[in-house]
N, C-alpha and C positions, 0 to 999 in steps of 0.2 A: 504494500500500500504506500503510495507516494505521500510524503508529508506536505503540509500546506506552508512550506517555508517561503513561498514567493508572493502569495496574495493574488487576488484576481487580476489586479492591474499590472502585476509585475511580470507578465509574460512577454513584455517587449524587451528585446535584447539589444544592447548598445555596443556590441563588439564592432570596432571600426571596420567599415566596408562590408559588413555582413548584412545588417539590416533585416534580420530574420525574426519572425514572430511565431508564437506557439500555434500549433494546429491540433492540440489535444493530446492527452496521455495515451500511450499504447499499453497493452497488457504486459504484465510481468512475464519473465521467462517461463514461469511454471504454468502459464495459461495453456489451455488445450489448443493444439494446432493440428491441421490436417497432416496425416501421415505422408511423408514425401515419397516420391517414386524414385528409387535409386538413391545414391549417396546425397546427403545434404551438401550444398555448395555455398561456402562463405567467402566474403571478400574482406580483407583486413587492410586498412590504411595505416601505414607506419613510416617513419623516417629512420628507424634504427637500422644500422648497417647489417647486412648478411641475414636479415630476418627470413629470407627465402630458404636458407639452409636449415634454420631451426624449424620452420614450418614443414619442411620436407620430412623431418623425423616424425612429426605429428601425423602427417598424411599417410606415411607408411604404416603407422601403428593403429590408425583409425580410418579404415577404408569407408566407413559409413558417414564420416564428416570430413570433407575435403576443403582446405583453406587455400585461397589464392592471395598472395601479397601484392598490394599496389603501393609502390614507393612514392612517398610524398616529400615535400620540401621541408616541412616542419615549421614551427613558429606561428606567428599570428596569421600568416596566409593560410596555413593548413587548417587552423581553427575556423577561419571565415569560410573556407571552402566546404568544410563539413557542415556548418550551419546552413549554408546555401543549399547543399544537397539534401539535407534533412527537410528543409522547407519545401523543396521541389518534390519530395517523396521518393527520392532514389539515393539514399545514403548507403555507405558500405555497412556490412553487418557489424563490423568491429572497427574501432578507431583508437589510435594512440592519442591520449588526451593529457596535455600538461595540466598539472594540478591547478594552476591559476586560471586556466580556461574552462575547467570542468563546470563551475557554477553557471557560466553563460550557456553551456549545453543543457544544463538542468532547467534553466529559466525558459528555454525554448522547447521544453519537453522533447528534446532530441535524443536522450539516452534512456535506457530501460532501468527499472528497479532491479538490482541484483542482490537484494538483501538475503533471500533464501539461499541462492546459489553460493553466496560468499560466506555465509555463516560458518561453515566448517573450516575455513582457512583464515579466519580473523587472527588466530594465535600466531600465524606465521609472520606477522608484521608488528613493528613497534607502535605504541600508542600515537606518537607524533605523525607517523606515516598514515596510519589508518584514519585519523581524523581528517586528512585531506581528501578522502574519497567519500566521507559521510557528511561533510559540512556541519559537524557537530550535532547531527541528528541520529536517529536510529536507522535511517535508510542508507543503503550502500549503493553508490552510483557507478563504481568502477573498481577494478582490481589493481592495486598498486604494482608498478613494474620496476621502476628505478627511482632512486632518490639522490639528493645532493647535499648531504650534511656538510656544514662548513667547518674548516680547520684553519689554523694559522700556518702558512707556509713561509719559511724564513731561510736566509742565507747564513748557515751555521758558521762558515769560515769568517764572514764579515762580523758576525756577532762576537766572535773571539777577538777579531782585530780591534773593534771599538769597545771591548770590555763590557758588553751587556749580556744579561742572562735572558733566557726565553721568558717573556712576561706571563705571569699566571693571572694577573688582573689587568683590567683596562687602565687603572691608575699606573701600574708598572709600565704598561705600554707607552703611556704619555711621557713618563719620566725617561724611558729609553729613547723616545723620539727626540726629546730635548738634548739628551747627552750626545747622540750621534750627530745631530745637526750642528751642535756647538763645536764638535771636533772638526767637521768638514761641512761648511755651508752648502756644498754642492750635492750632499748626500742626504737622503730622507729615509726614515724608517718605513714609510709607506705613503700612499696617496689616497685621496678620496675621489671617486669617480661619479660625476653627476650624470653620466650616460648609462649607468647600470643599476636601474631600480631593483633588479632581482637581488643584487648583493646587499643593498640597504635593507630590503625586506627581510633577508635572512638574519641580519644583525639585529633588526627590530624584534624578530621572533625570539632570538636568543635572550633578549632582555625581558621577554614576557608580553610583547605587544599582542593585541587582539583587534585588528583593523575592522573586521566585519563580524557580525553575529546574527543569530536568528531569534526573534522574539515573537512567537506565535506565527502570524502571517506577515510580520513586518521584519525589515532589516534594521539592525543596529550598526551604525557606522561611527568608528572612533579612530580614524587614521592618526589623529594628533593626540593619541593617548600618552600617558606619562612615560611608559618605557620608550616609545618612539621618540618623544621629545628629548629624553635623556640621551639617547644615542645620537640624535642630531646635534644637540648642544656639545656633546663630547667632541665629535669630529669637526664641527664648526669652530670650536675654540682652538683646536690644533691648527686648522687651516689659517685662521685669523692670526694666530701666533707666528705662523710661518715655519713651523717645524714639521708639518706634513704637507706634501705637494697636493696640487689639485688637478693633475693631468688625468684624463680618462684612461680606463683600461683598453687594451686591444688596439692601440694606436701605434704608429711607428715610433713615436717618442717614448711610449711606455716600453715597447720591446727593447729599444736601445738602452733605456735606464736599467732594465732587468739584466741585460747582457753585460753592461759596463759596471755593474755593482753599485749603481746610484740609488736603487730601491732595494730595501733589505727584507721587506715582508709583503705578503699578499694574503689578506683574509679572503679565502675562496672556498670552493666546494671540492668534493672528493675527486671531481674530474680534472682538477688543476694540473696533475702531472702531464696530461696530454697537451694542454695549452702551453705549459712551460717548455716542454720539449720542442714545440714548434716555434715559440716566440723568444725563447732564451736558450738556444742550443749550446752556447759556449759555457753555460753555468751548470751543465749536467754533473750530478754527483755532489754539487755544492749546496743544494737545497735540502731542507728537512721539514718534517711536518709535526705539528703539536696541536693540542686542543686550543680552541679560541681562548683568549684571556676572558676571565669571568668578571661579572659586576660585583660579586661578593666572593671573597676567598673561600675555597673549599667546594664551590658548586661545580656542576658538570653539565652545563647547558650549551646547546648549539642551536642553529637554525638551518633552514634549507635554502639553497640557491639552485633551483632547477629540480627536475624530476617529473615523471609522467606515469600515467596509468593506462589501462585498457578498458574502454567502455563499450557497451553493446548498444547499437542504435535502437531507438524505440520503435522504429518502423521496419526493423528486420523481421522477416517471416520465419526466422529460425533462432529465436532468442535463447531457447534452452541449449541448443547445440553451440551457439556462440559463447554463452556463459561457461559451458564446459571447457571449451578451448581456452578461454581467457584465464580460467583458474589453473588449468594445466600449465600454460605458458609461464605463469608467474609464481607457481608454487611447487610444481613437480621438480624433484632433485635433478633429473637429467635435463629438463628444460632450462632451469635456472643456471645450471652449469654451462649450457650452450649460450645463454644470454651473456654470461661473463666472457666466455671464450670467443664467440663469434661477433656479438654486438658491442663488446667492450663497455658494458654498462656496470654501474654499481647497483646490484640488485636490491630491491626494497625488502625482499624476503630475508629474514635474519639468518636462516640456515645457509643461504647463498653467500652472505657476507662472511660467515665463519669458514666457508670453504676456500676463501681467498688466502693464499699462503705466500706466494712469491711476490716480492715488492715490485712495483713498476720499475722499468729499466732506468728511468730518469732518477729514481730514488733508490738505486741499487745499494747505496751505502747505508740505508736504513731498513734492515731486515724485518723490523717489527711494524712496518708501515701499515699493513692491514689490521693488525691488532690495535694499533692506535685509532685507526678509522672506525673499527667496530665499537670501541669504547665511546667515541664521539657520537656515532649514529644512535647509540642507545639513549643518549641524553638530548637528542635533537627534538625540538618542539616547533610545530608549525602553527598555523591558525586557519580559520575559515576564510577562504577567499570570497570576494563578492562578485556580482555579475558584470561589473564594468572595470575590471582590472586594467584594461588598456587605457582608460581615461585617467586612472590614478597614476599609472606609470608615466604617461605623457606629462601629467602635471608635475611629477617628480623631476623629470628632465628639464622642464621649463623653469621651475622655481629654483632648483638647485644649480642649474647653469648660472643663473643670475647671482645666486648667493655666493658661489665659488669665485666668480669674477669680481664681485664687489667686496668679498670677504664680509658679507653681511650676515644677519641672523639665520642660522639653519632652522631654528624652531619656527620662524616665520614661513620658511619654505614648506615645512610640514603642515602648517595650518592652511597654506594655499592648496596643498594636496587634499586635505579634508574638505575644504570648501568646493573644490572642483568635483570631487567624488559625489558629494551629497547633491549638488546642483544637477549633475547629470542624471543621477538616479531619480530625483523628483521629476525631472523633465521627461524621463522615460516611463513614468507611471509606477515606480516602485514605492511601496509603503515604507516610510522611514519612522522607526520608533523614536520618541522624544529622548 
């Protein structure tokens, strides 16, 4: 049974360029459907690499349910494409859904209720990951596939050079930033990127932020909550002080700073080894990973930057079969092992995480890399995403671009995000709780 988390007026979806509205809920996977003639044929939209090799294993073992992979580009365009197909009545049976886009799929009644099918596998996932496919309700809308718990990646050789220890708290991080920059004004402990709202989101989650929530048939919106404001003020203070840079991630300047040892840390997600190997190849073997600094000594919290799930289309004619495949893909030991080997993802299923033993090549000097990662993943907490994440993220880029350039208040930028998010939701007909 679908929850009333959106309200009657809240079926208008505001994902940029999609413009899709609900056309009514479809039956749950357990609903009686006509017996198919021959094998059930399913289509799966995904951008994960080598998924066809993984699906081939399923197809060989399940001749009655055959899955065809359709490779997608991923990101916002993939989400908009799925919503358009759902509105037109011809969506794929299964779709890879980033956690931040799943609420917009739910608002459009584009995905099926998987509660009954998912119940047996709930224990396979951490509470933080599971919450991202339920929106804090009792209904399950997708099966988690991969996650992006955040860690602190740092240049261990340069930490030794500048005489700083791995910071265990954010206060220690600030002190280390001052110490490094004082020794060499051309070197920064890190940078704040106004182009990457996903990173800021993860840091806010670590601090305990709850940007969206559900109150009956209304949405609660609190992007400018105390934890988020605290994170913003922390980074804004360091940027204004001049001891943290303001260059965006994934730019030629950022790549050069990493390669030249001018940036010593990167608070990033578990997928960072791949990015560092491409963007800072000269520093291979010089980086190490540690838990994020904590707001209170002795805690073990992190947040998520990235991650996705597998949802079943509400208009699929074979929801039960699709749900069976989605649970196999993301919880079966063989399938999860293939996701790691072939698709190079960090699995959401905890047993898949524990199976990782050999450190990434870029971090070959840190043999306990995956053990560190598993400890971080266990303490990663997410939050309920809202139906207009794209608007919130664009507001982040606009407001923080200005704040970084002017070295003005980062908390004002957060309030601008809040105002833009609420205004857009009201305009789209969503009910907002006071």
